[in-house]
N, C-alpha and C positions, 0 to 999 in steps of 0.2 A: 422571588419566583419559586414555584414548586417543580421539582424534577423527580420523575419516577425511576427508581434504580432497580434493575433486575439482577437477581443473584442466582447462581447455579452451583450444583454439586456441593463441594465442601463449604463454600461460602454460604450457600443457602442453609445448610445444616447448622453452621456456626451462628447464623442470625436467627434461626428458628422461623424463617419466612422466606418466600421467594421474591418478595418486593419490599423495599423500604422507600419512604418519601423523604426527600431532602428539601429544606427551605434554604435558598441561596440568594445572594445579591443579584440584582438584575444584570450586572456585567460579568457574572461568573463564567469560568471556563471549566473544561473537563478536569484539569488538575485540581481545581478548588474542591470539586465534589470528591475526588479521590483523597485529598487531604482530610476532609471531614470523615471519610470512611476508613481512615488508617487504622483505628483500633479494631475494626472488623476484618480488614484485609490482612493486617499483620505482615508477615514476610512471604505471603503467597504471591507469585508473579501473576499479573493479570494483563490482558489485552482489553482495551475499552472500545465500545461501539455506541454510537448515538443514532437512534432511530434505524438500527440494523445496518449501519455503515461504520466500518472501523474508523476510530478517531484518535487523534493525538492530544496530548495534554493541553496544548494551547488552543484547541478548537473551542469556539463559543458554545454556550448552552442557551436555550430559549425556554420560556414557560411551556410546560407540557411535554418537553422532550423525554424520551425513554433512554436512559443510560444503562448499558449492560456492562457488568464486570465479568469477564470471561477468564476463568482459571485454566491451567493446562488441561488439554483434552486427552481422552484415552488414546493410546497409540501415539504418544507425543514424539516418537522418533520421526514421524512424518512431518516435514516442514510446513509451516504456514505460508500460503501464497496469497498475493493480492495483485489485482490488475484493474486498471481503469483507463478509459478514454474520456476526456473531459474538456470543456471549453474554459475551465477555471484555471487561474495561475497554479503552478505546481509548488509543493512544499517538500523539500528534502527532509526537513525535520520530522514531518509527518511520516514519511516512509521509514526513516530510521527508527521511529517509535514502533512502527508496525513489525519490524523484523527483530526487535529486542528479544533476546532469549538467554536464559541463564547458562545454556550449554555453549554459547558462542564466545570464541576468543578473538574473532575478527569480524569487522563490519566494513564492507566495501561499498562505496556509492559512486554513481556516475550521473552527471548532468550534461545533456546536449543543449547548447544555447545558440541563439541567433547571433551571427557575427557579420560584420562588414556592411550590413544593410539595415535600414530603419526597422523593417519588420519582415517576417516570413508568414505566409498563410498556409495552414494545413487543412486538408479535407480528408475525411475518412469514411469508409463504410463502417460506421461506428459499431453496430452490434457484432459484425463479423470480426472486426479488428480487436475488440475486447475479448472475444472468445479465443482468438488466436494467441493473444498475449497471455491469457490465462494458461493455455496449453504450454506455451514456451516457458513460462515461469515454473509451472509444475514439473515439466521435464527436466529443467536445470536443477531443481531441488533434488529430484530423484537421482539424477546422473552424478551429481557432485557431492551428495550427502550434506546439502545445506540445512541449516536450522530453519531459515525462513528467507523469503525473497518477495520483493514488491516492485512493480513497474507501473508507471503512469505516463500516458502520452497526451499532450495538449493538442487541441484542434482550434481552428479560427486563427486570429491574428496573434502572433507572438513577437513582441517588440525586441529591439536590439538588446542583447545581453541577458534576455530572459530565457528560461529553460522551456524547451518543447518536449523533452523526455527526461524522466527521472527514474533512477533504479537504485535500489538498496538491497544488499544481500548480507546475511550473517551465516557464519560457519564456525566450526570448532577451530579451524586453522586457516591461515591467510591464503595458502595456495588454492584451496577449494573456493574461498570467497572470490578471489580474483578470476579464477576460471569460470565460475558460475555467472558472475556479473558480465564478463566479456561475452559469454555465450548468449545471454539474454539480449544484450543490445544488438549483437550481430544477427540473431534470429528474428528479432522484431523488424530490423531494417530489411531483411530478406523476405519475410513472410506476411507481415501485417499490411492490409490494404489501406495505406495512408499515403497521401500525395502532398507534395510541397510546391508552393508557388512563390517565386522570387522575382521581384521587380516586374511583375506582370506576366511572367512566363512560367509554365510548369517545368520543374526541374526534371530532365530526362533520367530514367532509371531502367529497371528491368522488371519483367513480369514476376509477381510474387511466386515463391517456390512453395509447393505444398509439402506438408510433413510426410515422412515415409509412410506408406501403407503397411499396416500390420496384418499379416495373414494368420488365420487361426490354424 
């Protein structure tokens, strides 16, 4: 299959073009494309995106996909953030890949999983929940000096022992990583409009708290 690879900044200059075409096996994954491009990428750290969505090495590729190799951006001291509300199973490996950073000396992860019952069902005001999680992640990065942070929440049916929320943060030191990860999970539970149904009953909670209003 043919995959279109987008290149930017130093990678584009190195290749002499902003796109290259790769012919890959039908069962190829993102890591296979990256291996083929190793002579071009060299020791440049990159984040990968497929069809404008961040991707991990194990994610599959399909004919006609656009794979982007994104080198460090200007103003790299500002951490990379990622947030998503989805009905798909969550992958902690994917989030760990998204927060990888050469400045990081610590990576902290968290999974919240279904326990004691066959399944939990989650409902969300998804567009608002995703925007709120984006704000929470970005604020934690700024407050704790994180290199990067990512959080995803699953909706729909989540079977026993499967994760409903996944968080990964990277930081130069472990204290900041632990504090940032704890803040993200606590704030998501307090502020994101997401509801949980257990054994036919909505789990009681509290009204979501709004973020503090900033006055100019």
